[in-house]
N, C-alpha and C positions, 0 to 999 in steps of 0.2 A: 370107781376104777380109779386107783393111784398111778402116776407115771413109774414107769420101769425102771427100779432104786439104782442101779448100776450107772443108767445115763443122769438121773437125776443128781446123785451124788458126785459125780463126775464133772458137772456141769457148775455145779455150787463151788465146787473146790477150787476150779479154776476162775470162776467170775469172782468170788471173794476172794482169792488170792492177789487178782489183777486190781480190784476195784478198793479194796482196803488202803493198798499202798499207796495210789492215786487221790484218795482222799486225804492221808495221814499229813502228806506231806505234798508240798509245793514243787521242793526240788527232788526231782524222780526221773529217772529213764523209764520209757516204757516197755523196754525189752529186757532191761537186766536189774535184777534187785539186789539192794544190799546184801551181801553176803554169799552172792553167788561166783562162780566163776566169773571170770571178766573172761571176752571173747578175742580167741586170739586172730591175729591181725600180722600183716606182713605188708607195708606202705611204702613206696616211694617218696623222696625227700628233693624240697626245693635246689639242694645240691649233688642231686643226682645219685645220692646213694641210696639204699635201703633200711629200715629200721622195722623190726618186728618184736613180735611180744617174749620170744624168747631171751632176747638180749635183757631184760627187765628183772627175769627170775631173782627171787632172794632180795630185790629192792622194793622199796615204795614208789609207784609210779605216779606221778600227777599229770594229765593229760587233757589241756585246754583247747575246746575245740572254738574255731574264731572264726568271724565273717570279716571280707575285706571291708576297709574304710568305714569301719564302725568304730566309734569312740568307746564303747562299754568291751569292745575286743581288745582293742589298743591295751585299755588301762588292766586288761586283767592280764595279758600277754606280759606285760612290763611288770607289773606285781608279782606274778609266777615266777616269772624270772629271777627277780631281786630276792624272794625267798628260798627258792632254791641256792642261789648265791650264798644267803646267808648261814644256810645248813652243809657248806662245803665239808665234805670228809664224810659225810653220813651215808649209808645205803638210800640215797633217793635219788630217781631221773624226773626230768622233765620233757616232756613231749607236748610240741602246740599241732595241731592238727586243722586244716583247712579244704574245703572243697571248692573254692574260687581259684581254679588253679589256673586261670586268665587272669588273673591280678598279679602274676610271681613280679613283675615289675615295683608295683606296690609294696609288697611284702620285704622283696629284697631293701629297697629303699628304705622304708619304716625299720625293719630290724638293725640295719648297719647305721642308720641314724641313734639308734636307743641301746646300742653293744648287743643285743640279742643273740645268743649264741644255741639255745637250744633248737633240736630239729626241729624242724617243720614239717611234717607229714604232708601228703598229697592224697585227698579221697576224691580222684575226679569222677568218679561212677557213684561215691554216695554211698555204697558197700558198708564202710565203714559207719557212719550214721544211721545207717539205717540196721545193723545189729546192735546198735544201743538204744534205737528208737529217739533217737534226738528231736529236740523241739524248738528250741531257744539256744539264743548267740548270745553272748559265749555261754559254753557249759565248761565245768570243770570238774573233772573226777579224779578221784584218789581212790587207787588199787593197794592195799598192804602186801606185805612180805609173800603171803599164799597166795596172792596171782586172783583173790576176790575183790569186790568190789564194797569198799569201804566209806565213800561219801559223794554225794554230788553237791554241786552248788551251781543253781542258776542263774544267768544272767550276770550283772556285775553292781554293788553297791559300794557306798563307803566302808560298809563293813569286811568287803571281801578281803583285804589282805589280811586283817585279824583272824579271820572265820580259816581261811588256806592253811596259813600258818600254824594254828592251833591243831585243825585236823592232820596235820600233815606229821609234827610233831607227835598227835598221839598215836598213828600209825607206826611212827617209829620208837614207839614204848617212851619217850621221854617224859612225858606227862600221863597221868592216870585220869581217870572218868572224871572225877570230882576236879581236877584241875583244867579239864577241857571244858566242863560246863563255866567255871569262872572265867575262863580264857575269852569263853563266846559273849559272856555278860559284858564282857567292856567293851564301851564304844572309844571312837575317834573322839578327842579333847572338841574339836568343832562342832560334832554331831550330838546336841543335847538336846532337842526337841523332844517332845512329849511323844511324838510318834516313834522316835527311834528308841527312846526309854521303854517305851510299849514292845516294841519289835524285840528289844532282848530278854524279854519276859516270854514273849512268844518263841524266841529261840530255844531256850533252856525247858519250856514245855514242850518242846517237841522232842528234844534231847530223853527227856526223863518218861515221854509216853511209847518212844523207841523201847526204852530200858523195862518197860511193864509198869513202871510208877504212876499210875493213872491219877491219882490223890492230888499227888505232888504237883504233877503236871496241871490239875484242874486250878491249882491254889497260884500257879505263875500265870495261867491265863486269867484269872479273878484280878491279881496286879496289875497286868496291863489294861484290862480295862477303866480299875481304878484312874490309871494315868491317860489313858486316850479313851474316853466312854463310847466314842462314834468310829471306832477302829473296827469296820464290819467282818476282816480278816480273823480276828481275835474272837470275834462274837461266835463267827462259823465255827473257829476250832472249838470251842467251848462247847456249841452246839452239838457237834460230833462228839466229842468226848463224853458228855453227858448222855447220848445217845448208846455208845457203848456200855457206860455204869446204869443204864437203864432208868435215868433220871428224865423222864420223859416232858414232866413239866419244865424243868429247868434247860432242857435243849428249845422247848417252846417257845419258852420267854424269850430266848436271846433270837432265834430264827422270825419269830413276831418284829423283833425290832429293825430286823435286817429287811424282811419283806416289807414293810412299812414305808423304807427309804427308798428302795429299788424292787419293786414288785415283781420286775422279769429277772432278778439274779439268780444265775443257772444254779450255782452250788445250794444258794438257800432253798430252792424250789426242791431239788433234789434232796437234801436233807429232810424237808417237811413232807416230802412222800413218804419217806423210810419212818419218819414220825408217825404220820397216819396209820400205815399200814401195820406199826405192834401197837397203834391203838384197835386196830380191827376196823377201821374206816377204809374199806377196801374202796369205795368208788371215789373219794375224795384224792385218795392216794393214787391210783391210776390215771385222774384227772391231773396233777401235781407232776406226774412221772413222767407223762407224754410231753406235757409241758416242757420240761426239763431238756428231754431229750433233743427237741427244736434246735435248744439253748445251747447243748454241750457237747465238744468235741469228743469228749470221753465217756459216752452214756453207759456203761457197761454195767455201773452199780444201779442206773434206772431200770434197764433190761432184763435185771438180774431180779429187781424187786416186782416189777411188773409180772414176769415169769411165777412169783410165789403168790401174788393175787390171783392169776389166773389159773393154777393149781390151786387154790381152797376155792374158786368157784366152781371146780371141777369141770374147766376147759383146758382139757388136755393139747389139743392142738397149739391154743393160743400159747399156752406156758411153754410147750418145746418151742415156739414160733421166736418165742423171747430170752429163753436160755441159749438158742443158737448162736441168734443175733447179738448177745451179750459175748459170745465166745468167737465171735467172727470179729468184732472188735478188737478183742485179745488176741487170738492167733490171727494175723492178718492175712494169712493166706487162705483162710478157709472161704470157699465162694458164699457168695451170697445166694439163699435161696430161691429157687425158681417156683417152685409148689411147696404146699405144707410139709414138713418133714414127718415121714411115716411113725406110726406110732408103734413101738412092739408090741406083740401080745404079753398079755399079762402073767407071769410066772405062774405054774402050778404052784397050790399051796399043800 
């Protein structure tokens, strides 16, 4: 007996929508995807005013979510403010947000010393963060003029200012896709290490993959590995891309290198499990995917493939259990099942 098709297709659609995005990029929000409408908000500010999403209509909006007394957040706050100041006269707005409302004195002192005038919104109950599915700090998002999420930048690095400036100018229509890629490949003059040069190729690969240019993305990742042969993140990006291109041997070669160096690497185990599933090694795939779940804070993809394996083995209850668990991690308000999910009757033929 096959699973009820409507339940299975819905599960697969939701799980793949969540899992593909999370595997594709590190810079992502859990609850809002690129191209989706940005959630409405209305937040109090540190100066006792109120800021809301209506005031940003028709403008490019940059939101930087900050943590108090964190150097990376301080740098993101200062550099984002400078970028917007340099774009004076353009339809672009900047808002900083923090949930650390008890640190008001710190923020007032820090902002005053650095002449930062951007609105600082207060998310006391973290409801705004929850809408986004925020994970790390600082996180910077760019919302385009149509009110849709355009870009996410997680954390802060030496590339932050150049990256944010490029994405904002792209959202404003001041540079095209090609110019954006060129700007993202430029690194600070002081940052010329092999790791940084490889990172430039990885960034270009991400951009190309987003636009469906898979072979070009593969070429950029290959160049990155030629510069920094030990870069595990590039190896895993390349393995992931090879799986998409159905180059299983190519994916296996990269995954073997990562797992040889770090046997318990979460993402490598997850991708290896997917590889084994595609090769029909269901028992081996099951073992690796189960191990990856224990290491993985976002195990949607592992549960999805475990569900596929259980379905192929004819275990309907186990398949539904894994699909439901994948959905529960994606749709956070689904309750954890206390008993096995009921299997609907097979539709009449």
